Backbone as JSON Lines, residues from 0, in Angstrom:
{"i":0,"aa":"X","n":[20.33,-63.34,6.95],"ca":[21.38,-63.8,6.06],"c":[21.67,-65.27,6.14]}
{"i":1,"aa":"X","n":[21.83,-65.8,4.86],"ca":[22.14,-67.23,4.82],"c":[23.6,-67.4,4.33]}
{"i":2,"aa":"X","n":[24.55,-67.55,5.34],"ca":[25.94,-67.59,5.02],"c":[26.31,-68.91,4.5]}
{"i":3,"aa":"X","n":[26.93,-68.94,3.35],"ca":[27.5,-70.16,2.71],"c":[28.91,-69.99,2.39]}
{"i":4,"aa":"X","n":[29.57,-71.08,1.95],"ca":[30.9,-70.95,1.41],"c":[31.09,-71.8,0.2]}
{"i":5,"aa":"X","n":[32.04,-71.21,-0.69],"ca":[32.36,-71.84,-1.93],"c":[33.87,-71.93,-1.99]}
{"i":6,"aa":"X","n":[34.51,-73.01,-2.54],"ca":[35.86,-73.03,-2.66],"c":[36.28,-73.38,-4.05]}
{"i":7,"aa":"X","n":[36.99,-72.43,-4.71],"ca":[37.3,-72.65,-6.19],"c":[38.68,-72.44,-6.51]}
{"i":8,"aa":"X","n":[39.19,-73.14,-7.46],"ca":[40.56,-72.98,-7.96],"c":[40.48,-72.73,-9.47]}
{"i":9,"aa":"X","n":[40.96,-71.49,-9.86],"ca":[40.85,-71.12,-11.18],"c":[42.21,-70.42,-11.68]}
{"i":10,"aa":"X","n":[43.22,-70.99,-11.27],"ca":[44.55,-70.35,-11.55],"c":[45.03,-69.47,-10.4]}
{"i":11,"aa":"X","n":[45.75,-68.46,-10.7],"ca":[46.35,-67.64,-9.53],"c":[45.25,-67.15,-8.67]}
{"i":12,"aa":"X","n":[45.51,-67.3,-7.39],"ca":[44.44,-66.84,-6.48],"c":[44.39,-65.27,-6.34]}
{"i":13,"aa":"X","n":[45.49,-64.6,-6.77],"ca":[45.39,-63.2,-6.83],"c":[44.23,-62.7,-7.7]}
{"i":14,"aa":"X","n":[44.22,-63.4,-8.94],"ca":[43.24,-63.05,-9.89],"c":[41.75,-63.41,-9.49]}
{"i":15,"aa":"X","n":[41.58,-64.56,-9.02],"ca":[40.21,-64.85,-8.61],"c":[39.68,-64.13,-7.52]}
{"i":16,"aa":"X","n":[40.65,-63.91,-6.58],"ca":[40.16,-63.15,-5.3],"c":[39.71,-61.75,-5.74]}
{"i":17,"aa":"X","n":[40.47,-61.11,-6.64],"ca":[40.11,-59.76,-7.0],"c":[38.75,-59.64,-7.61]}
{"i":18,"aa":"X","n":[38.39,-60.63,-8.44],"ca":[37.1,-60.71,-9.01],"c":[35.98,-60.89,-8.03]}
{"i":19,"aa":"X","n":[36.05,-61.92,-7.24],"ca":[35.07,-62.27,-6.28],"c":[34.8,-61.14,-5.16]}
{"i":20,"aa":"X","n":[35.78,-60.47,-4.93],"ca":[35.61,-59.34,-3.83],"c":[34.69,-58.24,-4.38]}
{"i":21,"aa":"X","n":[34.39,-58.21,-5.7],"ca":[33.65,-57.25,-6.3],"c":[32.06,-57.63,-6.36]}
{"i":22,"aa":"X","n":[31.77,-58.79,-5.97],"ca":[30.45,-59.4,-6.24],"c":[29.56,-59.04,-4.95]}
{"i":23,"aa":"X","n":[28.4,-58.51,-5.3],"ca":[27.34,-58.19,-4.32],"c":[26.99,-59.54,-3.64]}
{"i":24,"aa":"X","n":[27.01,-59.54,-2.32],"ca":[26.56,-60.68,-1.57],"c":[27.85,-61.42,-1.09]}
{"i":25,"aa":"X","n":[28.92,-61.21,-1.67],"ca":[30.17,-61.9,-1.19],"c":[30.73,-61.12,0.09]}
{"i":26,"aa":"X","n":[30.86,-61.8,1.06],"ca":[31.16,-61.14,2.38],"c":[32.68,-61.18,2.63]}
{"i":27,"aa":"X","n":[33.29,-62.25,2.06],"ca":[34.78,-62.47,2.4],"c":[35.42,-63.37,1.45]}
{"i":28,"aa":"X","n":[36.59,-63.15,0.95],"ca":[37.31,-64.03,0.1],"c":[38.69,-64.16,0.67]}
{"i":29,"aa":"X","n":[39.07,-65.46,0.81],"ca":[40.27,-65.8,1.39],"c":[41.14,-66.63,0.41]}
{"i":30,"aa":"X","n":[42.44,-66.26,0.15],"ca":[43.3,-66.94,-0.73],"c":[43.93,-68.06,0.05]}
{"i":31,"aa":"X","n":[44.07,-69.22,-0.56],"ca":[44.75,-70.26,0.23],"c":[45.05,-71.52,-0.63]}
{"i":32,"aa":"X","n":[45.15,-72.66,0.1],"ca":[45.59,-73.92,-0.64],"c":[44.65,-75.06,-0.24]}
{"i":33,"aa":"X","n":[44.43,-75.98,-1.2],"ca":[43.6,-77.17,-0.8],"c":[43.86,-78.22,-1.9]}
{"i":34,"aa":"X","n":[43.4,-79.48,-1.52],"ca":[43.52,-80.49,-2.53],"c":[44.71,-81.3,-2.58]}
{"i":35,"aa":"X","n":[45.6,-81.05,-1.61],"ca":[46.79,-81.85,-1.6],"c":[47.05,-82.72,-0.33]}
{"i":36,"aa":"X","n":[48.25,-83.17,-0.16],"ca":[48.61,-84.16,0.86],"c":[49.38,-83.6,2.06]}
{"i":37,"aa":"X","n":[49.83,-82.46,1.99],"ca":[50.61,-81.86,3.08],"c":[49.77,-80.93,4.02]}
{"i":38,"aa":"X","n":[49.78,-81.1,5.23],"ca":[49.2,-80.12,6.18],"c":[49.87,-78.86,6.27]}
{"i":39,"aa":"X","n":[49.09,-77.75,6.46],"ca":[49.79,-76.42,6.62],"c":[50.68,-75.97,5.47]}
{"i":40,"aa":"X","n":[50.29,-76.1,4.35],"ca":[51.08,-75.85,3.13],"c":[51.47,-74.33,3.16]}
{"i":41,"aa":"X","n":[52.62,-73.98,2.54],"ca":[53.0,-72.61,2.24],"c":[53.04,-72.4,0.81]}
{"i":42,"aa":"X","n":[53.28,-71.16,0.38],"ca":[53.46,-70.97,-1.04],"c":[54.55,-71.65,-1.68]}
{"i":43,"aa":"X","n":[55.74,-71.7,-0.94],"ca":[56.94,-72.36,-1.48],"c":[56.6,-73.83,-1.53]}
{"i":44,"aa":"X","n":[55.89,-74.38,-0.62],"ca":[55.57,-75.83,-0.66],"c":[54.67,-76.26,-1.74]}
{"i":45,"aa":"X","n":[53.8,-75.23,-2.15],"ca":[52.81,-75.54,-3.22],"c":[53.45,-75.34,-4.52]}
{"i":46,"aa":"X","n":[54.21,-74.19,-4.55],"ca":[54.83,-73.84,-5.96],"c":[55.97,-74.65,-6.35]}
{"i":47,"aa":"X","n":[56.82,-75.27,-5.38],"ca":[58.04,-75.89,-5.65],"c":[58.11,-77.3,-5.16]}
{"i":48,"aa":"X","n":[57.0,-77.95,-5.05],"ca":[57.01,-79.33,-4.67],"c":[55.71,-79.98,-5.12]}
{"i":49,"aa":"X","n":[55.67,-81.33,-5.4],"ca":[54.57,-81.99,-5.9],"c":[53.67,-82.57,-4.74]}
{"i":50,"aa":"X","n":[53.0,-81.78,-4.04],"ca":[52.17,-82.26,-2.92],"c":[50.64,-82.14,-3.2]}
{"i":51,"aa":"X","n":[50.31,-81.84,-4.54],"ca":[48.87,-81.86,-4.89],"c":[48.1,-80.69,-4.58]}
{"i":52,"aa":"X","n":[48.52,-79.88,-3.8],"ca":[47.78,-78.52,-3.42],"c":[47.58,-77.65,-4.68]}
{"i":53,"aa":"X","n":[46.52,-76.84,-4.68],"ca":[46.2,-75.9,-5.71],"c":[46.01,-74.63,-5.06]}
{"i":54,"aa":"X","n":[46.33,-73.5,-5.71],"ca":[45.99,-72.13,-5.3],"c":[44.4,-72.02,-5.44]}
{"i":55,"aa":"X","n":[43.76,-71.66,-4.4],"ca":[42.38,-71.55,-4.36],"c":[41.84,-70.45,-3.51]}
{"i":56,"aa":"X","n":[40.64,-70.12,-3.64],"ca":[39.93,-69.07,-2.78],"c":[38.73,-69.77,-2.23]}
{"i":57,"aa":"X","n":[38.54,-69.24,-1.01],"ca":[37.26,-69.74,-0.24],"c":[36.54,-68.43,-0.06]}
{"i":58,"aa":"X","n":[35.19,-68.46,-0.61],"ca":[34.34,-67.43,-0.64],"c":[33.24,-67.64,0.36]}
{"i":59,"aa":"X","n":[32.93,-66.56,1.29],"ca":[31.95,-66.62,2.17],"c":[30.91,-65.63,1.57]}
{"i":60,"aa":"X","n":[29.68,-66.2,1.34],"ca":[28.65,-65.48,0.67],"c":[27.33,-65.48,1.22]}
{"i":61,"aa":"X","n":[26.38,-64.61,1.05],"ca":[25.07,-64.58,1.44],"c":[24.3,-65.24,0.31]}
{"i":62,"aa":"X","n":[23.72,-66.4,0.49],"ca":[23.07,-67.1,-0.58],"c":[21.7,-66.52,-0.94]}
{"i":63,"aa":"X","n":[21.17,-65.58,-0.13],"ca":[19.95,-64.82,-0.41],"c":[20.28,-63.71,-1.52]}
{"i":64,"aa":"X","n":[21.46,-63.34,-1.63],"ca":[21.91,-62.25,-2.52],"c":[22.58,-62.72,-3.74]}
{"i":65,"aa":"X","n":[23.4,-63.73,-3.64],"ca":[24.08,-64.43,-4.72],"c":[24.04,-65.85,-4.55]}
{"i":66,"aa":"X","n":[23.78,-66.56,-5.61],"ca":[23.61,-68.03,-5.47],"c":[24.9,-68.75,-5.85]}
{"i":67,"aa":"X","n":[25.13,-69.97,-5.37],"ca":[26.27,-70.73,-5.68],"c":[26.36,-70.96,-7.21]}
{"i":68,"aa":"X","n":[25.23,-71.19,-7.77],"ca":[25.27,-71.36,-9.34],"c":[25.83,-70.07,-10.03]}
{"i":69,"aa":"X","n":[25.44,-68.85,-9.58],"ca":[25.91,-67.64,-10.15],"c":[27.46,-67.49,-9.91]}
{"i":70,"aa":"X","n":[27.9,-67.9,-8.68],"ca":[29.27,-67.88,-8.51],"c":[30.11,-68.78,-9.41]}
{"i":71,"aa":"X","n":[29.49,-69.95,-9.75],"ca":[30.08,-70.8,-10.73],"c":[30.07,-70.37,-12.18]}
{"i":72,"aa":"X","n":[29.04,-69.62,-12.45],"ca":[28.98,-69.05,-13.86],"c":[30.05,-68.05,-13.92]}
{"i":73,"aa":"X","n":[30.29,-67.19,-12.92],"ca":[31.47,-66.32,-12.94],"c":[32.75,-67.09,-13.11]}
{"i":74,"aa":"X","n":[32.95,-68.08,-12.34],"ca":[34.07,-68.91,-12.4],"c":[34.39,-69.46,-13.86]}
{"i":75,"aa":"X","n":[33.45,-69.91,-14.41],"ca":[33.68,-70.45,-15.79],"c":[33.92,-69.37,-16.79]}
{"i":76,"aa":"X","n":[33.45,-68.22,-16.44],"ca":[33.66,-67.12,-17.5],"c":[35.01,-66.41,-17.35]}
{"i":77,"aa":"X","n":[35.56,-66.34,-16.15],"ca":[36.78,-65.64,-15.9],"c":[38.11,-66.31,-15.89]}
{"i":78,"aa":"X","n":[38.05,-67.61,-16.15],"ca":[39.21,-68.32,-16.29],"c":[39.08,-69.43,-17.44]}
{"i":79,"aa":"X","n":[40.08,-69.97,-17.92],"ca":[39.99,-70.96,-18.96],"c":[40.03,-72.38,-18.37]}
{"i":80,"aa":"X","n":[38.76,-72.99,-18.42],"ca":[38.67,-74.34,-17.79],"c":[39.04,-75.48,-18.88]}
{"i":81,"aa":"X","n":[39.71,-75.1,-19.92],"ca":[40.05,-76.08,-20.9],"c":[41.48,-76.36,-21.01]}
{"i":82,"aa":"X","n":[42.3,-75.7,-20.21],"ca":[43.75,-75.89,-20.17],"c":[44.17,-76.65,-18.89]}
{"i":83,"aa":"X","n":[44.69,-77.82,-19.13],"ca":[45.09,-78.66,-17.88],"c":[46.26,-78.07,-17.21]}
{"i":84,"aa":"X","n":[46.16,-77.81,-15.87],"ca":[47.24,-77.32,-15.14],"c":[47.88,-76.09,-15.62]}
{"i":85,"aa":"X","n":[47.16,-75.21,-16.17],"ca":[47.66,-73.94,-16.67],"c":[46.54,-72.86,-16.72]}
{"i":86,"aa":"X","n":[46.99,-71.66,-16.42],"ca":[46.15,-70.4,-16.63],"c":[47.15,-69.38,-17.16]}
{"i":87,"aa":"X","n":[47.08,-69.08,-18.53],"ca":[47.96,-68.21,-19.11],"c":[49.38,-68.51,-18.9]}
{"i":88,"aa":"X","n":[50.2,-67.62,-18.23],"ca":[51.56,-67.8,-18.01],"c":[51.77,-68.73,-16.78]}
{"i":89,"aa":"X","n":[50.81,-68.9,-16.04],"ca":[50.98,-69.63,-14.76],"c":[50.71,-71.19,-15.05]}
{"i":90,"aa":"X","n":[51.83,-71.99,-14.91],"ca":[51.79,-73.39,-15.36],"c":[52.16,-74.28,-14.19]}
{"i":91,"aa":"X","n":[51.43,-75.42,-13.98],"ca":[51.69,-76.31,-12.87],"c":[50.44,-76.76,-12.33]}
{"i":92,"aa":"X","n":[50.34,-77.95,-11.67],"ca":[49.23,-78.44,-11.07],"c":[48.61,-77.57,-10.0]}
{"i":93,"aa":"X","n":[49.37,-76.63,-9.48],"ca":[48.86,-75.67,-8.54],"c":[47.87,-74.71,-9.09]}
{"i":94,"aa":"X","n":[47.85,-74.58,-10.48],"ca":[46.99,-73.64,-11.14],"c":[45.99,-74.34,-11.96]}
{"i":95,"aa":"X","n":[45.62,-75.6,-11.54],"ca":[44.56,-76.38,-12.21],"c":[43.18,-75.77,-11.95]}
{"i":96,"aa":"X","n":[42.14,-76.05,-12.76],"ca":[40.89,-75.69,-12.61],"c":[40.12,-76.76,-11.84]}
{"i":97,"aa":"X","n":[39.55,-76.37,-10.6],"ca":[38.94,-77.39,-9.76],"c":[37.9,-76.65,-8.88]}
{"i":98,"aa":"X","n":[36.68,-77.31,-8.75],"ca":[35.69,-76.88,-7.84],"c":[35.68,-77.8,-6.74]}
{"i":99,"aa":"X","n":[35.74,-77.31,-5.43],"ca":[35.72,-78.09,-4.29],"c":[34.43,-77.85,-3.57]}
{"i":100,"aa":"X","n":[33.48,-78.78,-3.73],"ca":[32.13,-78.69,-3.16],"c":[32.16,-79.06,-1.67]}
{"i":101,"aa":"X","n":[31.22,-78.34,-0.92],"ca":[31.18,-78.47,0.54],"c":[30.07,-79.53,0.91]}
{"i":102,"aa":"X","n":[29.05,-79.69,0.1],"ca":[27.98,-80.63,0.46],"c":[27.41,-81.25,-0.88]}
{"i":103,"aa":"X","n":[26.48,-82.2,-0.8],"ca":[25.78,-82.81,-1.89],"c":[25.11,-81.86,-2.81]}
{"i":104,"aa":"X","n":[24.48,-80.85,-2.36],"ca":[23.8,-79.79,-3.22],"c":[24.84,-79.04,-4.1]}
{"i":105,"aa":"X","n":[26.03,-78.67,-3.52],"ca":[27.04,-78.0,-4.16],"c":[27.56,-78.87,-5.28]}
{"i":106,"aa":"X","n":[27.74,-80.16,-5.04],"ca":[28.2,-81.1,-5.86],"c":[27.32,-81.15,-7.16]}
{"i":107,"aa":"X","n":[26.06,-81.34,-6.85],"ca":[25.02,-81.45,-7.94],"c":[25.09,-80.22,-8.82]}
{"i":108,"aa":"X","n":[25.09,-79.07,-8.26],"ca":[25.17,-77.74,-8.99],"c":[26.47,-77.72,-9.78]}
{"i":109,"aa":"X","n":[27.58,-78.05,-9.26],"ca":[28.87,-78.08,-9.91],"c":[28.85,-79.01,-11.13]}
{"i":110,"aa":"X","n":[28.29,-80.16,-10.89],"ca":[28.24,-81.12,-12.05],"c":[27.47,-80.74,-13.17]}
{"i":111,"aa":"X","n":[26.29,-80.12,-12.77],"ca":[25.28,-79.65,-13.78],"c":[25.84,-78.49,-14.55]}
{"i":112,"aa":"X","n":[26.5,-77.46,-13.93],"ca":[26.94,-76.29,-14.6],"c":[28.2,-76.7,-15.37]}
{"i":113,"aa":"X","n":[29.01,-77.66,-14.96],"ca":[30.21,-78.11,-15.68],"c":[29.79,-78.79,-16.92]}
{"i":114,"aa":"X","n":[28.71,-79.46,-16.86],"ca":[28.24,-80.29,-18.06],"c":[27.49,-79.47,-18.99]}
{"i":115,"aa":"X","n":[26.61,-78.57,-18.44],"ca":[25.54,-77.88,-19.32],"c":[25.82,-76.39,-19.59]}
{"i":116,"aa":"X","n":[26.54,-75.68,-18.68],"ca":[26.85,-74.3,-18.95],"c":[28.22,-73.99,-19.5]}
{"i":117,"aa":"X","n":[29.25,-74.52,-18.84],"ca":[30.52,-74.29,-19.3],"c":[30.89,-74.54,-20.71]}
{"i":118,"aa":"X","n":[30.34,-75.61,-21.35],"ca":[30.6,-75.9,-22.76],"c":[30.04,-74.91,-23.64]}
{"i":119,"aa":"X","n":[29.04,-74.15,-23.21],"ca":[28.5,-73.04,-24.07],"c":[29.38,-71.87,-24.12]}
{"i":120,"aa":"X","n":[30.34,-71.77,-23.24],"ca":[31.4,-70.64,-23.24],"c":[32.62,-71.03,-23.99]}
{"i":121,"aa":"X","n":[33.02,-72.29,-23.97],"ca":[34.3,-72.79,-24.44],"c":[34.1,-73.89,-25.48]}
{"i":122,"aa":"X","n":[34.83,-73.72,-26.59],"ca":[34.74,-74.76,-27.63],"c":[35.62,-76.03,-27.33]}
{"i":123,"aa":"X","n":[36.72,-75.86,-26.65],"ca":[37.4,-77.03,-26.16],"c":[36.86,-77.74,-24.99]}
{"i":124,"aa":"X","n":[37.2,-79.14,-24.72],"ca":[36.64,-79.8,-23.69],"c":[36.95,-79.09,-22.31]}
{"i":125,"aa":"X","n":[36.01,-79.32,-21.4],"ca":[36.36,-78.79,-20.01],"c":[37.12,-79.71,-19.37]}
{"i":126,"aa":"X","n":[38.12,-79.3,-18.63],"ca":[39.07,-80.16,-17.81],"c":[38.87,-79.89,-16.29]}
{"i":127,"aa":"X","n":[37.93,-79.16,-15.93],"ca":[37.69,-78.75,-14.54],"c":[37.38,-80.05,-13.7]}
{"i":128,"aa":"X","n":[38.19,-80.29,-12.61],"ca":[37.85,-81.39,-11.65],"c":[36.88,-80.8,-10.73]}
{"i":129,"aa":"X","n":[35.97,-81.81,-10.14],"ca":[35.04,-81.55,-9.1],"c":[35.37,-82.49,-8.04]}
{"i":130,"aa":"X","n":[35.76,-81.95,-6.9],"ca":[36.24,-82.74,-5.71],"c":[35.58,-82.24,-4.36]}
{"i":131,"aa":"X","n":[35.44,-83.2,-3.45],"ca":[34.93,-82.85,-2.13],"c":[36.07,-82.11,-1.34]}
{"i":132,"aa":"X","n":[35.68,-81.0,-0.79],"ca":[36.66,-80.19,0.0],"c":[37.0,-81.03,1.2]}
{"i":133,"aa":"X","n":[38.32,-81.22,1.44],"ca":[38.72,-81.83,2.59],"c":[39.17,-80.79,3.72]}
{"i":134,"aa":"X","n":[40.07,-79.96,3.32],"ca":[40.58,-78.93,4.27],"c":[41.12,-77.79,3.47]}
{"i":135,"aa":"X","n":[40.95,-76.59,3.97],"ca":[41.33,-75.33,3.25],"c":[42.27,-74.6,4.22]}
{"i":136,"aa":"X","n":[43.48,-74.34,3.66],"ca":[44.44,-73.54,4.57],"c":[44.56,-72.04,3.91]}
{"i":137,"aa":"X","n":[44.41,-71.15,4.75],"ca":[44.59,-69.79,4.15],"c":[46.1,-69.59,3.8]}
{"i":138,"aa":"X","n":[46.3,-68.71,2.83],"ca":[47.71,-68.53,2.31],"c":[48.33,-67.43,3.37]}
{"i":139,"aa":"X","n":[49.46,-67.22,3.14],"ca":[50.27,-66.24,3.97],"c":[49.61,-64.83,3.79]}
{"i":140,"aa":"X","n":[49.71,-63.92,4.9],"ca":[49.13,-62.61,4.88],"c":[49.37,-61.86,3.58]}
{"i":141,"aa":"X","n":[50.66,-62.01,3.15],"ca":[51.06,-61.24,1.89],"c":[50.17,-61.56,0.64]}
{"i":142,"aa":"X","n":[49.57,-62.67,0.67],"ca":[48.63,-63.02,-0.56],"c":[47.26,-62.58,-0.3]}
{"i":143,"aa":"X","n":[46.84,-62.21,0.88],"ca":[45.42,-61.79,1.04],"c":[45.22,-60.39,0.57]}
{"i":144,"aa":"X","n":[44.11,-60.15,-0.11],"ca":[43.88,-58.85,-0.64],"c":[45.0,-58.24,-1.5]}
{"i":145,"aa":"X","n":[45.63,-59.14,-2.17],"ca":[46.78,-58.77,-3.0],"c":[46.53,-57.7,-4.0]}
{"i":146,"aa":"X","n":[45.5,-57.71,-4.83],"ca":[45.17,-56.75,-5.76],"c":[44.79,-55.39,-5.11]}
{"i":147,"aa":"X","n":[43.98,-55.45,-4.15],"ca":[43.63,-54.23,-3.45],"c":[44.81,-53.51,-2.8]}
{"i":148,"aa":"X","n":[45.79,-54.34,-2.24],"ca":[46.89,-53.66,-1.63],"c":[48.13,-53.28,-2.64]}
{"i":149,"aa":"X","n":[48.02,-53.92,-3.9],"ca":[49.06,-53.74,-4.84],"c":[48.61,-53.53,-6.24]}
{"i":150,"aa":"X","n":[47.62,-52.62,-6.47],"ca":[47.07,-52.35,-7.9],"c":[48.08,-52.01,-8.89]}
{"i":151,"aa":"X","n":[49.11,-51.47,-8.51],"ca":[50.2,-50.96,-9.42],"c":[51.22,-51.86,-9.78]}
{"i":152,"aa":"X","n":[51.3,-53.04,-9.18],"ca":[52.22,-54.06,-9.44],"c":[52.07,-54.52,-10.87]}
{"i":153,"aa":"X","n":[53.07,-54.72,-11.62],"ca":[53.03,-55.2,-12.97],"c":[52.0,-56.3,-13.26]}
{"i":154,"aa":"X","n":[52.14,-57.4,-12.46],"ca":[51.23,-58.51,-12.57],"c":[49.78,-58.18,-12.51]}
{"i":155,"aa":"X","n":[49.5,-57.2,-11.55],"ca":[48.15,-56.67,-11.52],"c":[47.65,-55.88,-12.67]}
{"i":156,"aa":"X","n":[48.57,-55.09,-13.22],"ca":[48.24,-54.32,-14.33],"c":[48.05,-55.11,-15.66]}
{"i":157,"aa":"X","n":[48.96,-56.1,-15.86],"ca":[48.97,-56.82,-17.14],"c":[48.07,-58.03,-17.11]}
{"i":158,"aa":"X","n":[47.89,-58.76,-15.9],"ca":[47.12,-59.95,-15.86],"c":[45.74,-59.71,-15.27]}
{"i":159,"aa":"X","n":[45.69,-59.11,-14.06],"ca":[44.44,-58.93,-13.33],"c":[43.46,-58.01,-13.88]}
{"i":160,"aa":"X","n":[44.05,-56.78,-14.27],"ca":[43.09,-55.68,-14.76],"c":[42.31,-56.16,-16.0]}
{"i":161,"aa":"X","n":[42.95,-56.85,-16.97],"ca":[42.08,-57.3,-18.09],"c":[40.94,-58.36,-17.75]}
{"i":162,"aa":"X","n":[41.23,-59.21,-16.7],"ca":[40.23,-60.16,-16.33],"c":[39.21,-59.35,-15.49]}
{"i":163,"aa":"X","n":[39.52,-58.37,-14.74],"ca":[38.48,-57.5,-14.01],"c":[37.56,-56.76,-15.05]}
{"i":164,"aa":"X","n":[38.17,-56.25,-16.07],"ca":[37.32,-55.54,-17.11],"c":[36.47,-56.5,-17.73]}
{"i":165,"aa":"X","n":[36.85,-57.6,-18.21],"ca":[36.07,-58.62,-18.87],"c":[34.9,-59.05,-17.85]}
{"i":166,"aa":"X","n":[35.21,-59.3,-16.63],"ca":[34.14,-59.61,-15.75],"c":[33.1,-58.47,-15.43]}
{"i":167,"aa":"X","n":[33.62,-57.36,-15.28],"ca":[32.78,-56.08,-15.05],"c":[31.8,-55.88,-16.23]}
{"i":168,"aa":"X","n":[32.24,-56.09,-17.39],"ca":[31.5,-55.87,-18.5],"c":[30.31,-56.92,-18.6]}
{"i":169,"aa":"X","n":[30.66,-58.18,-18.3],"ca":[29.71,-59.24,-18.5],"c":[28.74,-59.32,-17.32]}
{"i":170,"aa":"X","n":[29.22,-59.04,-16.12],"ca":[28.4,-59.29,-14.91],"c":[28.12,-58.04,-14.15]}
{"i":171,"aa":"X","n":[27.85,-56.93,-14.84],"ca":[27.64,-55.62,-14.26],"c":[26.5,-55.7,-13.06]}
{"i":172,"aa":"X","n":[25.54,-56.56,-13.36],"ca":[24.41,-56.6,-12.36],"c":[24.76,-57.28,-11.02]}
{"i":173,"aa":"X","n":[25.98,-57.92,-11.1],"ca":[26.51,-58.58,-9.87],"c":[27.37,-57.76,-9.05]}
{"i":174,"aa":"X","n":[27.8,-56.64,-9.62],"ca":[28.78,-55.74,-8.9],"c":[28.24,-55.17,-7.68]}
{"i":175,"aa":"X","n":[29.06,-55.06,-6.61],"ca":[28.58,-54.51,-5.32],"c":[28.75,-53.03,-5.33]}
């Protein structure tokens, strides 16, 4: 097994976590915070203050089963990378679209896919930032496995379920 990590911010971490947990080769998905200026951020600090953090997920995956490039293809398909600091009803810098690379190779892949693949999916300009990962903090336990633990909550039914259906239809070959 070749274990690697990817850190992505594509809006609400409940949504992206639910999608990536279904992908073959993904070993673990952790919801959390990154990209800001405050150590040990909490949901309240991220949601209600301007500290630069974003809701993100950190994916641990087997690169022999799923590639970083494939993870980014899913990323660009399942969220709107053309809306600045917004995903649907979720508005604010904490919901921005951003790829946090771990090394030079990830940066190269992120830049390539953002320039050459994402524009084939979206007609408006891509606003996704590409940044070096500095530090990732796991979110509170309540946020981990949120969809798995709360599938009947209204947000899951109205927001996450349609994203999962769209993902499953397009990426059936990646499902675990």
